[in-house]
C-alpha positions in Angstrom: 0.0 0.0 0.0 2.7 2.5 1.0 4.6 1.7 -2.2 1.5 2.4 -4.3 0.9 5.8 -2.6 4.5 6.9 -2.9 4.5 5.8 -6.6 1.3 7.8 -7.2 3.0 10.9 -5.7 6.1 10.2 -7.7 4.1 10.1 -10.9 2.4 13.5 -10.0 5.7 15.3 -9.5 6.8 17.9 -12.0 9.2 17.1 -14.8 11.4 20.0 -13.4 12.5 17.6 -10.6 15.4 15.4 -11.7 14.5 11.7 -11.8 17.4 11.1 -9.3 15.5 13.2 -6.7 11.9 12.1 -7.4 12.1 9.0 -5.1 13.1 10.9 -2.0 10.8 13.9 -2.8 7.9 11.5 -3.2 8.7 9.9 0.2 9.0 13.3 1.8 5.7 14.4 0.4 4.1 11.2 1.8 5.6 11.9 5.2 4.4 15.6 5.1 0.9 14.4 4.2 1.0 12.3 7.4 2.3 15.0 9.8 6.1 15.4 9.2 7.1 19.0 9.8 9.8 20.6 7.7 10.0 23.5 10.1 11.3 21.6 13.1 15.0 22.1 13.7 17.4 19.3 14.4 20.1 19.3 17.0 22.3 21.6 14.8 19.5 24.1 14.4 18.9 23.1 10.7 15.4 23.0 9.4 14.7 20.7 6.4 12.8 23.5 4.6 15.9 25.7 4.7 18.1 23.1 3.1 16.0 22.9 -0.1 17.6 25.2 -2.7 15.6 24.1 -5.7 12.4 26.1 -6.4 10.9 23.1 -8.1 11.6 20.9 -5.0 10.3 23.5 -2.6 7.1 23.9 -4.6 6.5 20.2 -4.8 7.0 19.7 -1.1 4.7 22.7 -0.2 2.0 21.3 -2.4 1.8 18.3 0.0 1.8 20.3 3.2 -1.4 19.7 5.1 -3.6 22.7 5.2 -4.0 24.3 8.6 -7.7 24.8 9.6 -8.7 28.4 9.8 -10.3 29.9 12.9 -13.5 30.4 10.9 -13.8 26.7 10.0 -13.1 25.4 13.5 
């Protein structure tokens, strides 16, 4: 099941993302969809979102970020 979901995400990724990166980007998108937070710093103070230099990768990851509920919809 996990393989199918990650493969589906992989197939949806932009052609701007190199094939060599698509596997890890698809897995990162899956993890984000299930609550992984790219803004939490590690022990060295590095945040995953700050390590992404490619605009295409950044855009792909942000498209899978869960939407935060607004105060009006709560």
